[in-house]
mmCIF file of the N, C-alpha and C atoms, coordinates in Angstrom:
data_MODEL
# 
_entry.id   MODEL 
# 
loop_
_atom_site.group_PDB 
_atom_site.id 
_atom_site.type_symbol 
_atom_site.label_atom_id 
_atom_site.label_alt_id 
_atom_site.label_comp_id 
_atom_site.label_asym_id 
_atom_site.label_entity_id 
_atom_site.label_seq_id 
_atom_site.pdbx_PDB_ins_code 
_atom_site.Cartn_x 
_atom_site.Cartn_y 
_atom_site.Cartn_z 
_atom_site.occupancy 
_atom_site.B_iso_or_equiv 
_atom_site.pdbx_formal_charge 
_atom_site.auth_seq_id 
_atom_site.auth_comp_id 
_atom_site.auth_asym_id 
_atom_site.auth_atom_id 
_atom_site.pdbx_PDB_model_num 
ATOM 1   N N  . MET A 1 1  ? -18.163 -9.070  20.163  1.00 0.00 ? 1  MET A N  1 
ATOM 2   C CA . MET A 1 1  ? -19.448 -8.337  19.855  1.00 0.00 ? 1  MET A CA 1 
ATOM 3   C C  . MET A 1 1  ? -20.409 -8.989  20.598  1.00 0.00 ? 1  MET A C  1 
ATOM 4   N N  . ALA A 1 2  ? -21.382 -8.203  21.230  1.00 0.00 ? 2  ALA A N  1 
ATOM 5   C CA . ALA A 1 2  ? -22.403 -8.800  22.015  1.00 0.00 ? 2  ALA A CA 1 
ATOM 6   C C  . ALA A 1 2  ? -23.568 -7.993  22.046  1.00 0.00 ? 2  ALA A C  1 
ATOM 7   N N  . ASP A 1 3  ? -24.722 -8.526  21.952  1.00 0.00 ? 3  ASP A N  1 
ATOM 8   C CA . ASP A 1 3  ? -26.133 -7.813  22.013  1.00 0.00 ? 3  ASP A CA 1 
ATOM 9   C C  . ASP A 1 3  ? -26.682 -8.369  23.230  1.00 0.00 ? 3  ASP A C  1 
ATOM 10  N N  . SER A 1 4  ? -28.081 -8.262  23.332  1.00 0.00 ? 4  SER A N  1 
ATOM 11  C CA . SER A 1 4  ? -28.830 -8.664  24.504  1.00 0.00 ? 4  SER A CA 1 
ATOM 12  C C  . SER A 1 4  ? -28.842 -10.132 24.857  1.00 0.00 ? 4  SER A C  1 
ATOM 13  N N  . LYS A 1 5  ? -28.700 -11.031 23.750  1.00 0.00 ? 5  LYS A N  1 
ATOM 14  C CA . LYS A 1 5  ? -28.793 -12.367 24.000  1.00 0.00 ? 5  LYS A CA 1 
ATOM 15  C C  . LYS A 1 5  ? -27.713 -13.148 23.323  1.00 0.00 ? 5  LYS A C  1 
ATOM 16  N N  . SER A 1 6  ? -26.979 -12.720 22.559  1.00 0.00 ? 6  SER A N  1 
ATOM 17  C CA . SER A 1 6  ? -26.092 -13.359 21.642  1.00 0.00 ? 6  SER A CA 1 
ATOM 18  C C  . SER A 1 6  ? -24.542 -12.693 21.604  1.00 0.00 ? 6  SER A C  1 
ATOM 19  N N  . TYR A 1 7  ? -23.675 -13.463 21.285  1.00 0.00 ? 7  TYR A N  1 
ATOM 20  C CA . TYR A 1 7  ? -22.352 -12.820 21.184  1.00 0.00 ? 7  TYR A CA 1 
ATOM 21  C C  . TYR A 1 7  ? -21.486 -13.555 20.199  1.00 0.00 ? 7  TYR A C  1 
ATOM 22  N N  . ILE A 1 8  ? -20.402 -12.948 19.742  1.00 0.00 ? 8  ILE A N  1 
ATOM 23  C CA . ILE A 1 8  ? -19.183 -13.557 18.751  1.00 0.00 ? 8  ILE A CA 1 
ATOM 24  C C  . ILE A 1 8  ? -17.942 -13.318 19.580  1.00 0.00 ? 8  ILE A C  1 
ATOM 25  N N  . LEU A 1 9  ? -17.198 -14.472 19.362  1.00 0.00 ? 9  LEU A N  1 
ATOM 26  C CA . LEU A 1 9  ? -15.839 -14.419 20.016  1.00 0.00 ? 9  LEU A CA 1 
ATOM 27  C C  . LEU A 1 9  ? -14.887 -14.605 18.774  1.00 0.00 ? 9  LEU A C  1 
ATOM 28  N N  . SER A 1 10 ? -14.218 -13.598 18.487  1.00 0.00 ? 10 SER A N  1 
ATOM 29  C CA . SER A 1 10 ? -13.281 -13.657 17.393  1.00 0.00 ? 10 SER A CA 1 
ATOM 30  C C  . SER A 1 10 ? -11.912 -14.461 17.780  1.00 0.00 ? 10 SER A C  1 
ATOM 31  N N  . ARG A 1 11 ? -11.482 -15.041 16.920  1.00 0.00 ? 11 ARG A N  1 
ATOM 32  C CA . ARG A 1 11 ? -10.145 -15.877 17.182  1.00 0.00 ? 11 ARG A CA 1 
ATOM 33  C C  . ARG A 1 11 ? -8.958  -14.791 16.773  1.00 0.00 ? 11 ARG A C  1 
ATOM 34  N N  . PRO A 1 12 ? -7.743  -14.969 17.341  1.00 0.00 ? 12 PRO A N  1 
ATOM 35  C CA . PRO A 1 12 ? -6.779  -14.080 16.986  1.00 0.00 ? 12 PRO A CA 1 
ATOM 36  C C  . PRO A 1 12 ? -6.398  -14.156 15.433  1.00 0.00 ? 12 PRO A C  1 
ATOM 37  N N  . HIS A 1 13 ? -6.063  -13.095 14.902  1.00 0.00 ? 13 HIS A N  1 
ATOM 38  C CA . HIS A 1 13 ? -5.607  -12.899 13.429  1.00 0.00 ? 13 HIS A CA 1 
ATOM 39  C C  . HIS A 1 13 ? -4.611  -12.139 13.307  1.00 0.00 ? 13 HIS A C  1 
ATOM 40  N N  . ALA A 1 14 ? -3.893  -12.086 12.070  1.00 0.00 ? 14 ALA A N  1 
ATOM 41  C CA . ALA A 1 14 ? -2.890  -11.314 11.559  1.00 0.00 ? 14 ALA A CA 1 
ATOM 42  C C  . ALA A 1 14 ? -3.392  -9.912  11.427  1.00 0.00 ? 14 ALA A C  1 
ATOM 43  N N  . LEU A 1 15 ? -2.388  -8.848  11.544  1.00 0.00 ? 15 LEU A N  1 
ATOM 44  C CA . LEU A 1 15 ? -3.177  -7.594  11.541  1.00 0.00 ? 15 LEU A CA 1 
ATOM 45  C C  . LEU A 1 15 ? -2.808  -7.261  10.039  1.00 0.00 ? 15 LEU A C  1 
ATOM 46  N N  . LYS A 1 16 ? -3.914  -7.696  9.197   1.00 0.00 ? 16 LYS A N  1 
ATOM 47  C CA . LYS A 1 16 ? -3.991  -7.415  7.724   1.00 0.00 ? 16 LYS A CA 1 
ATOM 48  C C  . LYS A 1 16 ? -5.521  -7.514  7.392   1.00 0.00 ? 16 LYS A C  1 
ATOM 49  N N  . VAL A 1 17 ? -5.785  -7.021  6.280   1.00 0.00 ? 17 VAL A N  1 
ATOM 50  C CA . VAL A 1 17 ? -7.292  -7.000  5.883   1.00 0.00 ? 17 VAL A CA 1 
ATOM 51  C C  . VAL A 1 17 ? -7.421  -8.581  5.322   1.00 0.00 ? 17 VAL A C  1 
ATOM 52  N N  . GLY A 1 18 ? -8.535  -9.164  5.648   1.00 0.00 ? 18 GLY A N  1 
ATOM 53  C CA . GLY A 1 18 ? -8.959  -10.359 5.338   1.00 0.00 ? 18 GLY A CA 1 
ATOM 54  C C  . GLY A 1 18 ? -10.109 -10.962 6.065   1.00 0.00 ? 18 GLY A C  1 
ATOM 55  N N  . GLU A 1 19 ? -10.266 -12.330 5.951   1.00 0.00 ? 19 GLU A N  1 
ATOM 56  C CA . GLU A 1 19 ? -11.242 -13.114 6.448   1.00 0.00 ? 19 GLU A CA 1 
ATOM 57  C C  . GLU A 1 19 ? -10.870 -13.233 8.002   1.00 0.00 ? 19 GLU A C  1 
ATOM 58  N N  . ARG A 1 20 ? -12.061 -13.184 8.824   1.00 0.00 ? 20 ARG A N  1 
ATOM 59  C CA . ARG A 1 20 ? -11.999 -13.462 10.476  1.00 0.00 ? 20 ARG A CA 1 
ATOM 60  C C  . ARG A 1 20 ? -12.596 -14.566 10.770  1.00 0.00 ? 20 ARG A C  1 
ATOM 61  N N  . THR A 1 21 ? -12.161 -15.338 11.684  1.00 0.00 ? 21 THR A N  1 
ATOM 62  C CA . THR A 1 21 ? -12.923 -16.383 12.146  1.00 0.00 ? 21 THR A CA 1 
ATOM 63  C C  . THR A 1 21 ? -13.312 -16.302 13.584  1.00 0.00 ? 21 THR A C  1 
ATOM 64  N N  . GLY A 1 22 ? -14.295 -17.029 13.929  1.00 0.00 ? 22 GLY A N  1 
ATOM 65  C CA . GLY A 1 22 ? -14.836 -16.971 15.371  1.00 0.00 ? 22 GLY A CA 1 
ATOM 66  C C  . GLY A 1 22 ? -15.838 -17.789 15.879  1.00 0.00 ? 22 GLY A C  1 
ATOM 67  N N  . GLU A 1 23 ? -16.346 -17.569 16.918  1.00 0.00 ? 23 GLU A N  1 
ATOM 68  C CA . GLU A 1 23 ? -17.486 -18.719 17.272  1.00 0.00 ? 23 GLU A CA 1 
ATOM 69  C C  . GLU A 1 23 ? -18.719 -17.716 17.516  1.00 0.00 ? 23 GLU A C  1 
ATOM 70  N N  . LEU A 1 24 ? -19.853 -18.109 17.031  1.00 0.00 ? 24 LEU A N  1 
ATOM 71  C CA . LEU A 1 24 ? -21.121 -17.344 17.286  1.00 0.00 ? 24 LEU A CA 1 
ATOM 72  C C  . LEU A 1 24 ? -21.845 -18.252 18.298  1.00 0.00 ? 24 LEU A C  1 
ATOM 73  N N  . HIS A 1 25 ? -22.191 -17.597 19.441  1.00 0.00 ? 25 HIS A N  1 
ATOM 74  C CA . HIS A 1 25 ? -22.929 -18.125 20.516  1.00 0.00 ? 25 HIS A CA 1 
ATOM 75  C C  . HIS A 1 25 ? -24.339 -17.406 20.547  1.00 0.00 ? 25 HIS A C  1 
ATOM 76  N N  . GLU A 1 26 ? -25.464 -18.128 20.128  1.00 0.00 ? 26 GLU A N  1 
ATOM 77  C CA . GLU A 1 26 ? -26.803 -17.556 20.054  1.00 0.00 ? 26 GLU A CA 1 
ATOM 78  C C  . GLU A 1 26 ? -27.582 -17.847 21.368  1.00 0.00 ? 26 GLU A C  1 
ATOM 79  N N  . ASN A 1 27 ? -28.573 -17.033 21.647  1.00 0.00 ? 27 ASN A N  1 
ATOM 80  C CA . ASN A 1 27 ? -29.514 -17.234 22.853  1.00 0.00 ? 27 ASN A CA 1 
ATOM 81  C C  . ASN A 1 27 ? -28.806 -17.616 24.238  1.00 0.00 ? 27 ASN A C  1 
ATOM 82  N N  . GLU A 1 28 ? -27.766 -16.772 24.401  1.00 0.00 ? 28 GLU A N  1 
ATOM 83  C CA . GLU A 1 28 ? -26.809 -17.049 25.680  1.00 0.00 ? 28 GLU A CA 1 
ATOM 84  C C  . GLU A 1 28 ? -26.824 -15.716 26.373  1.00 0.00 ? 28 GLU A C  1 
ATOM 85  N N  . PRO A 1 29 ? -28.192 -15.170 26.953  1.00 0.00 ? 29 PRO A N  1 
ATOM 86  C CA . PRO A 1 29 ? -28.150 -13.966 27.464  1.00 0.00 ? 29 PRO A CA 1 
ATOM 87  C C  . PRO A 1 29 ? -27.158 -13.582 28.635  1.00 0.00 ? 29 PRO A C  1 
ATOM 88  N N  . GLU A 1 30 ? -26.951 -14.567 29.603  1.00 0.00 ? 30 GLU A N  1 
ATOM 89  C CA . GLU A 1 30 ? -26.103 -14.380 30.761  1.00 0.00 ? 30 GLU A CA 1 
ATOM 90  C C  . GLU A 1 30 ? -24.732 -14.190 30.355  1.00 0.00 ? 30 GLU A C  1 
ATOM 91  N N  . GLU A 1 31 ? -24.304 -14.932 29.453  1.00 0.00 ? 31 GLU A N  1 
ATOM 92  C CA . GLU A 1 31 ? -22.787 -14.831 28.817  1.00 0.00 ? 31 GLU A CA 1 
ATOM 93  C C  . GLU A 1 31 ? -22.606 -13.479 28.105  1.00 0.00 ? 31 GLU A C  1 
ATOM 94  N N  . ALA A 1 32 ? -23.660 -13.206 27.428  1.00 0.00 ? 32 ALA A N  1 
ATOM 95  C CA . ALA A 1 32 ? -23.516 -11.708 26.584  1.00 0.00 ? 32 ALA A CA 1 
ATOM 96  C C  . ALA A 1 32 ? -23.499 -10.642 27.661  1.00 0.00 ? 32 ALA A C  1 
ATOM 97  N N  . ALA A 1 33 ? -24.405 -10.784 28.685  1.00 0.00 ? 33 ALA A N  1 
ATOM 98  C CA . ALA A 1 33 ? -24.351 -9.807  29.690  1.00 0.00 ? 33 ALA A CA 1 
ATOM 99  C C  . ALA A 1 33 ? -23.024 -9.539  30.231  1.00 0.00 ? 33 ALA A C  1 
ATOM 100 N N  . LYS A 1 34 ? -22.341 -10.718 30.745  1.00 0.00 ? 34 LYS A N  1 
ATOM 101 C CA . LYS A 1 34 ? -20.995 -10.594 31.176  1.00 0.00 ? 34 LYS A CA 1 
ATOM 102 C C  . LYS A 1 34 ? -19.941 -9.820  30.196  1.00 0.00 ? 34 LYS A C  1 
ATOM 103 N N  . ILE A 1 35 ? -20.019 -10.102 29.096  1.00 0.00 ? 35 ILE A N  1 
ATOM 104 C CA . ILE A 1 35 ? -19.144 -9.387  27.989  1.00 0.00 ? 35 ILE A CA 1 
ATOM 105 C C  . ILE A 1 35 ? -19.502 -7.898  28.047  1.00 0.00 ? 35 ILE A C  1 
ATOM 106 N N  . ARG A 1 36 ? -20.759 -7.408  27.924  1.00 0.00 ? 36 ARG A N  1 
ATOM 107 C CA . ARG A 1 36 ? -21.181 -6.133  28.129  1.00 0.00 ? 36 ARG A CA 1 
ATOM 108 C C  . ARG A 1 36 ? -20.608 -5.353  29.407  1.00 0.00 ? 36 ARG A C  1 
ATOM 109 N N  . ASP A 1 37 ? -20.894 -6.087  30.406  1.00 0.00 ? 37 ASP A N  1 
ATOM 110 C CA . ASP A 1 37 ? -20.457 -5.588  31.665  1.00 0.00 ? 37 ASP A CA 1 
ATOM 111 C C  . ASP A 1 37 ? -19.076 -5.251  31.724  1.00 0.00 ? 37 ASP A C  1 
ATOM 112 N N  . LYS A 1 38 ? -18.135 -6.224  31.377  1.00 0.00 ? 38 LYS A N  1 
ATOM 113 C CA . LYS A 1 38 ? -16.800 -6.133  31.078  1.00 0.00 ? 38 LYS A CA 1 
ATOM 114 C C  . LYS A 1 38 ? -16.453 -4.877  30.246  1.00 0.00 ? 38 LYS A C  1 
ATOM 115 N N  . PHE A 1 39 ? -16.975 -4.654  29.186  1.00 0.00 ? 39 PHE A N  1 
ATOM 116 C CA . PHE A 1 39 ? -16.889 -3.674  28.279  1.00 0.00 ? 39 PHE A CA 1 
ATOM 117 C C  . PHE A 1 39 ? -17.318 -2.273  29.031  1.00 0.00 ? 39 PHE A C  1 
ATOM 118 N N  . ASP A 1 40 ? -18.289 -2.238  29.626  1.00 0.00 ? 40 ASP A N  1 
ATOM 119 C CA . ASP A 1 40 ? -18.743 -1.062  30.509  1.00 0.00 ? 40 ASP A CA 1 
ATOM 120 C C  . ASP A 1 40 ? -17.689 -0.600  31.491  1.00 0.00 ? 40 ASP A C  1 
ATOM 121 N N  . LYS A 1 41 ? -17.269 -1.772  32.176  1.00 0.00 ? 41 LYS A N  1 
ATOM 122 C CA . LYS A 1 41 ? -16.083 -1.335  33.011  1.00 0.00 ? 41 LYS A CA 1 
ATOM 123 C C  . LYS A 1 41 ? -14.866 -0.700  32.536  1.00 0.00 ? 41 LYS A C  1 
ATOM 124 N N  . LEU A 1 42 ? -14.501 -1.169  31.280  1.00 0.00 ? 42 LEU A N  1 
ATOM 125 C CA . LEU A 1 42 ? -13.311 -0.588  30.640  1.00 0.00 ? 42 LEU A CA 1 
ATOM 126 C C  . LEU A 1 42 ? -13.539 0.772   30.201  1.00 0.00 ? 42 LEU A C  1 
ATOM 127 N N  . LEU A 1 43 ? -14.959 1.169   29.668  1.00 0.00 ? 43 LEU A N  1 
ATOM 128 C CA . LEU A 1 43 ? -15.408 2.569   29.526  1.00 0.00 ? 43 LEU A CA 1 
ATOM 129 C C  . LEU A 1 43 ? -15.242 3.391   30.579  1.00 0.00 ? 43 LEU A C  1 
ATOM 130 N N  . ALA A 1 44 ? -15.749 2.763   31.808  1.00 0.00 ? 44 ALA A N  1 
ATOM 131 C CA . ALA A 1 44 ? -15.829 3.680   32.937  1.00 0.00 ? 44 ALA A CA 1 
ATOM 132 C C  . ALA A 1 44 ? -14.557 4.326   33.436  1.00 0.00 ? 44 ALA A C  1 
ATOM 133 N N  . GLY A 1 45 ? -13.370 3.596   33.011  1.00 0.00 ? 45 GLY A N  1 
ATOM 134 C CA . GLY A 1 45 ? -12.075 3.928   33.491  1.00 0.00 ? 45 GLY A CA 1 
ATOM 135 C C  . GLY A 1 45 ? -11.404 4.802   32.445  1.00 0.00 ? 45 GLY A C  1 
ATOM 136 N N  . ALA A 1 46 ? -12.021 4.940   31.273  1.00 0.00 ? 46 ALA A N  1 
ATOM 137 C CA . ALA A 1 46 ? -11.367 5.693   30.115  1.00 0.00 ? 46 ALA A CA 1 
ATOM 138 C C  . ALA A 1 46 ? -11.519 7.278   30.510  1.00 0.00 ? 46 ALA A C  1 
ATOM 139 N N  . LYS A 1 47 ? -10.502 7.927   30.064  1.00 0.00 ? 47 LYS A N  1 
ATOM 140 C CA . LYS A 1 47 ? -10.353 9.491   30.264  1.00 0.00 ? 47 LYS A CA 1 
ATOM 141 C C  . LYS A 1 47 ? -10.550 10.037  28.975  1.00 0.00 ? 47 LYS A C  1 
ATOM 142 N N  . PRO A 1 48 ? -11.331 11.075  28.857  1.00 0.00 ? 48 PRO A N  1 
ATOM 143 C CA . PRO A 1 48 ? -11.604 11.874  27.628  1.00 0.00 ? 48 PRO A CA 1 
ATOM 144 C C  . PRO A 1 48 ? -10.247 12.439  27.003  1.00 0.00 ? 48 PRO A C  1 
ATOM 145 N N  . VAL A 1 49 ? -10.204 12.538  25.746  1.00 0.00 ? 49 VAL A N  1 
ATOM 146 C CA . VAL A 1 49 ? -8.974  13.180  25.110  1.00 0.00 ? 49 VAL A CA 1 
ATOM 147 C C  . VAL A 1 49 ? -9.205  14.549  25.144  1.00 0.00 ? 49 VAL A C  1 
ATOM 148 N N  . LYS A 1 50 ? -8.334  15.290  25.759  1.00 0.00 ? 50 LYS A N  1 
ATOM 149 C CA . LYS A 1 50 ? -8.436  16.683  25.763  1.00 0.00 ? 50 LYS A CA 1 
ATOM 150 C C  . LYS A 1 50 ? -7.576  17.455  24.740  1.00 0.00 ? 50 LYS A C  1 
ATOM 151 N N  . LYS A 1 51 ? -6.588  16.801  24.279  1.00 0.00 ? 51 LYS A N  1 
ATOM 152 C CA . LYS A 1 51 ? -5.676  17.370  22.992  1.00 0.00 ? 51 LYS A CA 1 
ATOM 153 C C  . LYS A 1 51 ? -5.484  16.294  22.108  1.00 0.00 ? 51 LYS A C  1 
ATOM 154 N N  . ILE A 1 52 ? -5.613  16.472  20.826  1.00 0.00 ? 52 ILE A N  1 
ATOM 155 C CA . ILE A 1 52 ? -5.369  15.447  19.741  1.00 0.00 ? 52 ILE A CA 1 
ATOM 156 C C  . ILE A 1 52 ? -3.969  15.706  19.298  1.00 0.00 ? 52 ILE A C  1 
ATOM 157 N N  . ASP A 1 53 ? -3.139  14.738  19.342  1.00 0.00 ? 53 ASP A N  1 
ATOM 158 C CA . ASP A 1 53 ? -1.880  14.637  18.704  1.00 0.00 ? 53 ASP A CA 1 
ATOM 159 C C  . ASP A 1 53 ? -1.971  13.955  17.376  1.00 0.00 ? 53 ASP A C  1 
ATOM 160 N N  . TRP A 1 54 ? -2.206  15.076  16.158  1.00 0.00 ? 54 TRP A N  1 
ATOM 161 C CA . TRP A 1 54 ? -2.623  14.606  14.876  1.00 0.00 ? 54 TRP A CA 1 
ATOM 162 C C  . TRP A 1 54 ? -1.316  13.729  14.182  1.00 0.00 ? 54 TRP A C  1 
ATOM 163 N N  . LYS A 1 55 ? -0.102  14.032  14.906  1.00 0.00 ? 55 LYS A N  1 
ATOM 164 C CA . LYS A 1 55 ? 1.033   13.213  14.337  1.00 0.00 ? 55 LYS A CA 1 
ATOM 165 C C  . LYS A 1 55 ? 0.826   11.760  14.580  1.00 0.00 ? 55 LYS A C  1 
ATOM 166 N N  . GLN A 1 56 ? 0.151   11.303  15.680  1.00 0.00 ? 56 GLN A N  1 
ATOM 167 C CA . GLN A 1 56 ? -0.082  9.914   15.922  1.00 0.00 ? 56 GLN A CA 1 
ATOM 168 C C  . GLN A 1 56 ? -1.211  9.473   15.519  1.00 0.00 ? 56 GLN A C  1 
ATOM 169 N N  . ASP A 1 57 ? -2.012  10.125  14.746  1.00 0.00 ? 57 ASP A N  1 
ATOM 170 C CA . ASP A 1 57 ? -3.235  9.619   14.226  1.00 0.00 ? 57 ASP A CA 1 
ATOM 171 C C  . ASP A 1 57 ? -3.119  8.874   12.862  1.00 0.00 ? 57 ASP A C  1 
ATOM 172 N N  . SER A 1 58 ? -3.300  7.616   12.674  1.00 0.00 ? 58 SER A N  1 
ATOM 173 C CA . SER A 1 58 ? -3.137  7.071   11.570  1.00 0.00 ? 58 SER A CA 1 
ATOM 174 C C  . SER A 1 58 ? -4.011  7.418   10.118  1.00 0.00 ? 58 SER A C  1 
ATOM 175 N N  . LEU A 1 59 ? -5.400  7.835   10.632  1.00 0.00 ? 59 LEU A N  1 
ATOM 176 C CA . LEU A 1 59 ? -6.097  8.346   9.364   1.00 0.00 ? 59 LEU A CA 1 
ATOM 177 C C  . LEU A 1 59 ? -5.426  9.661   8.947   1.00 0.00 ? 59 LEU A C  1 
ATOM 178 N N  . TRP A 1 60 ? -5.172  10.485  9.983   1.00 0.00 ? 60 TRP A N  1 
ATOM 179 C CA . TRP A 1 60 ? -4.565  11.776  9.472   1.00 0.00 ? 60 TRP A CA 1 
ATOM 180 C C  . TRP A 1 60 ? -3.329  11.549  8.676   1.00 0.00 ? 60 TRP A C  1 
ATOM 181 N N  . LYS A 1 61 ? -2.430  10.649  8.987   1.00 0.00 ? 61 LYS A N  1 
ATOM 182 C CA . LYS A 1 61 ? -1.236  10.492  8.196   1.00 0.00 ? 61 LYS A CA 1 
ATOM 183 C C  . LYS A 1 61 ? -1.673  9.920   6.790   1.00 0.00 ? 61 LYS A C  1 
ATOM 184 N N  . ALA A 1 62 ? -2.596  8.975   6.834   1.00 0.00 ? 62 ALA A N  1 
ATOM 185 C CA . ALA A 1 62 ? -3.088  8.443   5.477   1.00 0.00 ? 62 ALA A CA 1 
ATOM 186 C C  . ALA A 1 62 ? -3.665  9.555   4.560   1.00 0.00 ? 62 ALA A C  1 
ATOM 187 N N  . LEU A 1 63 ? -4.494  10.393  5.142   1.00 0.00 ? 63 LEU A N  1 
ATOM 188 C CA . LEU A 1 63 ? -5.023  11.498  4.292   1.00 0.00 ? 63 LEU A CA 1 
ATOM 189 C C  . LEU A 1 63 ? -4.042  12.433  3.952   1.00 0.00 ? 63 LEU A C  1 
ATOM 190 N N  . ARG A 1 64 ? -2.978  12.870  4.579   1.00 0.00 ? 64 ARG A N  1 
ATOM 191 C CA . ARG A 1 64 ? -1.870  13.713  4.274   1.00 0.00 ? 64 ARG A CA 1 
ATOM 192 C C  . ARG A 1 64 ? -0.961  13.088  3.374   1.00 0.00 ? 64 ARG A C  1 
ATOM 193 N N  . ARG A 1 65 ? -0.709  11.770  3.337   1.00 0.00 ? 65 ARG A N  1 
ATOM 194 C CA . ARG A 1 65 ? 0.162   11.148  2.241   1.00 0.00 ? 65 ARG A CA 1 
ATOM 195 C C  . ARG A 1 65 ? -0.407  9.796   1.843   1.00 0.00 ? 65 ARG A C  1 
ATOM 196 N N  . PRO A 1 66 ? -1.475  10.033  0.871   1.00 0.00 ? 66 PRO A N  1 
ATOM 197 C CA . PRO A 1 66 ? -2.155  8.834   0.481   1.00 0.00 ? 66 PRO A CA 1 
ATOM 198 C C  . PRO A 1 66 ? -1.238  7.962   -0.446  1.00 0.00 ? 66 PRO A C  1 
ATOM 199 N N  . ILE A 1 67 ? -1.531  6.629   -0.290  1.00 0.00 ? 67 ILE A N  1 
ATOM 200 C CA . ILE A 1 67 ? -0.779  5.830   -1.119  1.00 0.00 ? 67 ILE A CA 1 
ATOM 201 C C  . ILE A 1 67 ? -1.108  5.839   -2.620  1.00 0.00 ? 67 ILE A C  1 
ATOM 202 N N  . ASP A 1 68 ? -0.149  5.869   -3.563  1.00 0.00 ? 68 ASP A N  1 
ATOM 203 C CA . ASP A 1 68 ? -0.215  5.978   -4.835  1.00 0.00 ? 68 ASP A CA 1 
ATOM 204 C C  . ASP A 1 68 ? -0.532  4.503   -5.369  1.00 0.00 ? 68 ASP A C  1 
ATOM 205 N N  . TRP A 1 69 ? -1.516  4.216   -5.892  1.00 0.00 ? 69 TRP A N  1 
ATOM 206 C CA . TRP A 1 69 ? -1.885  2.773   -6.370  1.00 0.00 ? 69 TRP A CA 1 
ATOM 207 C C  . TRP A 1 69 ? -1.696  2.746   -7.776  1.00 0.00 ? 69 TRP A C  1 
ATOM 208 N N  . LYS A 1 70 ? -1.111  3.772   -8.444  1.00 0.00 ? 70 LYS A N  1 
ATOM 209 C CA . LYS A 1 70 ? -0.776  3.758   -9.904  1.00 0.00 ? 70 LYS A CA 1 
ATOM 210 C C  . LYS A 1 70 ? -2.208  3.721   -10.633 1.00 0.00 ? 70 LYS A C  1 
ATOM 211 N N  . VAL A 1 71 ? -3.402  4.074   -10.132 1.00 0.00 ? 71 VAL A N  1 
ATOM 212 C CA . VAL A 1 71 ? -4.627  3.895   -10.840 1.00 0.00 ? 71 VAL A CA 1 
ATOM 213 C C  . VAL A 1 71 ? -5.104  5.232   -10.969 1.00 0.00 ? 71 VAL A C  1 
ATOM 214 N N  . ASP A 1 72 ? -5.496  5.777   -12.197 1.00 0.00 ? 72 ASP A N  1 
ATOM 215 C CA . ASP A 1 72 ? -6.115  7.051   -12.604 1.00 0.00 ? 72 ASP A CA 1 
ATOM 216 C C  . ASP A 1 72 ? -7.573  7.075   -11.985 1.00 0.00 ? 72 ASP A C  1 
ATOM 217 N N  . THR A 1 73 ? -7.853  7.768   -11.175 1.00 0.00 ? 73 THR A N  1 
ATOM 218 C CA . THR A 1 73 ? -9.377  7.888   -10.601 1.00 0.00 ? 73 THR A CA 1 
ATOM 219 C C  . THR A 1 73 ? -9.819  9.174   -10.584 1.00 0.00 ? 73 THR A C  1 
ATOM 220 N N  . HIS A 1 74 ? -9.320  10.077  -11.410 1.00 0.00 ? 74 HIS A N  1 
ATOM 221 C CA . HIS A 1 74 ? -9.890  11.571  -11.507 1.00 0.00 ? 74 HIS A CA 1 
ATOM 222 C C  . HIS A 1 74 ? -11.127 11.394  -12.329 1.00 0.00 ? 74 HIS A C  1 
ATOM 223 N N  . ALA A 1 75 ? -12.239 12.009  -11.716 1.00 0.00 ? 75 ALA A N  1 
ATOM 224 C CA . ALA A 1 75 ? -13.531 11.749  -12.267 1.00 0.00 ? 75 ALA A CA 1 
ATOM 225 C C  . ALA A 1 75 ? -13.646 12.361  -13.657 1.00 0.00 ? 75 ALA A C  1 
ATOM 226 N N  . SER A 1 76 ? -12.918 13.185  -13.961 1.00 0.00 ? 76 SER A N  1 
ATOM 227 C CA . SER A 1 76 ? -12.921 13.802  -15.552 1.00 0.00 ? 76 SER A CA 1 
ATOM 228 C C  . SER A 1 76 ? -12.522 12.931  -16.619 1.00 0.00 ? 76 SER A C  1 
ATOM 229 N N  . ARG A 1 77 ? -11.697 11.928  -16.129 1.00 0.00 ? 77 ARG A N  1 
ATOM 230 C CA . ARG A 1 77 ? -11.094 10.968  -17.022 1.00 0.00 ? 77 ARG A CA 1 
ATOM 231 C C  . ARG A 1 77 ? -11.607 9.665   -16.881 1.00 0.00 ? 77 ARG A C  1 
ATOM 232 N N  . LEU A 1 78 ? -12.687 9.311   -16.110 1.00 0.00 ? 78 LEU A N  1 
ATOM 233 C CA . LEU A 1 78 ? -13.439 8.150   -16.069 1.00 0.00 ? 78 LEU A CA 1 
ATOM 234 C C  . LEU A 1 78 ? -14.579 8.029   -17.167 1.00 0.00 ? 78 LEU A C  1 
ATOM 235 N N  . ASP A 1 79 ? -14.683 6.769   -17.772 1.00 0.00 ? 79 ASP A N  1 
ATOM 236 C CA . ASP A 1 79 ? -15.860 6.489   -18.682 1.00 0.00 ? 79 ASP A CA 1 
ATOM 237 C C  . ASP A 1 79 ? -16.996 6.688   -17.852 1.00 0.00 ? 79 ASP A C  1 
ATOM 238 N N  . GLU A 1 80 ? -18.124 7.070   -18.529 1.00 0.00 ? 80 GLU A N  1 
ATOM 239 C CA . GLU A 1 80 ? -19.352 7.200   -17.789 1.00 0.00 ? 80 GLU A CA 1 
ATOM 240 C C  . GLU A 1 80 ? -20.138 5.712   -18.161 1.00 0.00 ? 80 GLU A C  1 
ATOM 241 N N  . GLU A 1 81 ? -19.921 4.784   -17.260 1.00 0.00 ? 81 GLU A N  1 
ATOM 242 C CA . GLU A 1 81 ? -20.468 3.304   -17.385 1.00 0.00 ? 81 GLU A CA 1 
ATOM 243 C C  . GLU A 1 81 ? -21.790 3.299   -17.235 1.00 0.00 ? 81 GLU A C  1 
ATOM 244 N N  . PHE A 1 82 ? -22.198 3.946   -16.148 1.00 0.00 ? 82 PHE A N  1 
ATOM 245 C CA . PHE A 1 82 ? -23.682 3.743   -15.735 1.00 0.00 ? 82 PHE A CA 1 
ATOM 246 C C  . PHE A 1 82 ? -24.645 5.059   -16.122 1.00 0.00 ? 82 PHE A C  1 
ATOM 247 N N  . ALA A 1 83 ? -24.200 5.426   -17.275 1.00 0.00 ? 83 ALA A N  1 
ATOM 248 C CA . ALA A 1 83 ? -25.050 6.735   -17.810 1.00 0.00 ? 83 ALA A CA 1 
ATOM 249 C C  . ALA A 1 83 ? -26.337 6.155   -18.480 1.00 0.00 ? 83 ALA A C  1 
# 
């Protein structure tokens, strides 16, 4: 992640939800600009998606078959705690 004068370098992590570690570099505009330029070059070569393959989309799969957490979350059966 980079802005006009600072950036964060994330360390490699497992593919799961949790804490991330990394290095914060503040007030280093030249290095932050290099990272932004590299990102811009990646975007310049990207091609727009013309047709979406929904079977490959992980969000679509999750919405079609949500995980059953065994917790009743139907609004009509919840107690009104904040009334």
